N, C-alpha and C positions, 0 to 999 in steps of 0.2 A: 507326714500330713498331707492328705490328699487335696489338691488344688482344683477346685471343680471348674474353673475357668479353662484349665488345660489339661486335666487329666480324665474328663468325661467325653467322649468324642464319639461323634456316630460310626458305624462300623464301615461305613463308604468313605469316609475322612481318612479312616485308618487304611483302607485298601488302596486309596488313591494316594496317599503320602506316606507310605510305610517306611521308606529311608528315614524321612523326617523325623517320623513318631520312632523309631528305633533309636535314633540319636537322642531324642526327648529321654526315652527309657534309661539310656546309659548316663546321661548327663544329670537328670533329676534322681534317679533310683527309685523313684515312685511308679506304681501301676498306672496302667490306661484302662479306664473302663471303657469298653464299647457297647454302644446301643443299637437296638434295633428298632424301629418305631417308637422311639423313646424311652424304652424300658433298657434297663442293664441286662447283658446277655452273655458278656464274657470279660473275663480279665486278663491282661497281657502282661506279663512282669519278665524283667530282664533274668537271664539264667542265673546270674549271682543272687537276685533276691529271690527266685524260687528254691535255689539250694539252702539259704538262709532260713527260709521257712520250713524246709524239710529237716534240717539241722535243729531247729527250734521244736518241732513237733517230735523227734527223736528223744530230744533231752526231756521233753515234756511227759512224755509216753513210752515206757519201756517196749510196750509191744511195736511202735513205730521203729525204735532203734534195731530191733531183731528182724523186721520186715527189710528194712534197707540193707542189713546184715546179709540176710539170705539173698536178696538182690544182688549184692556184690558178688557173694559166692557163684550164684548161678551163671553172671556174667563175667565169670573169671577176672574179677578186679580185687584179687586177695593175693598175699605172698605168706609163704611160711616164716613166723616170727624168728626163728633161727637165722633166716637169711638177712631178714630187716636188721636185726641185731649186728649181725656180720658186716653189713655194709656201714652201720653206725660206727662201729669200732674201727674199721679202716679210715673211714671220713675224719675222725676225731683222734686217732692215733691212741687207741685204748687198748 
């Protein structure tokens, strides 16, 4: 749940206190809404929170799951299933 007293901040405050704000992100797990001239302009999330959103989107929409899979293939973040199974057999004595 968003805490409007802590989680909505001017961009200038974030820029001047970025280390403190990053610690807040990790501690609370809540996003920080950044404002410019009193209007929400950006949202800052921890990497873990952003990954969770991606995972939820993939689970809710098969096209997002396929997009992420294609991105993993393009970035060479995949391994052949046979190698994965071989590693699991070795690790678990199967």
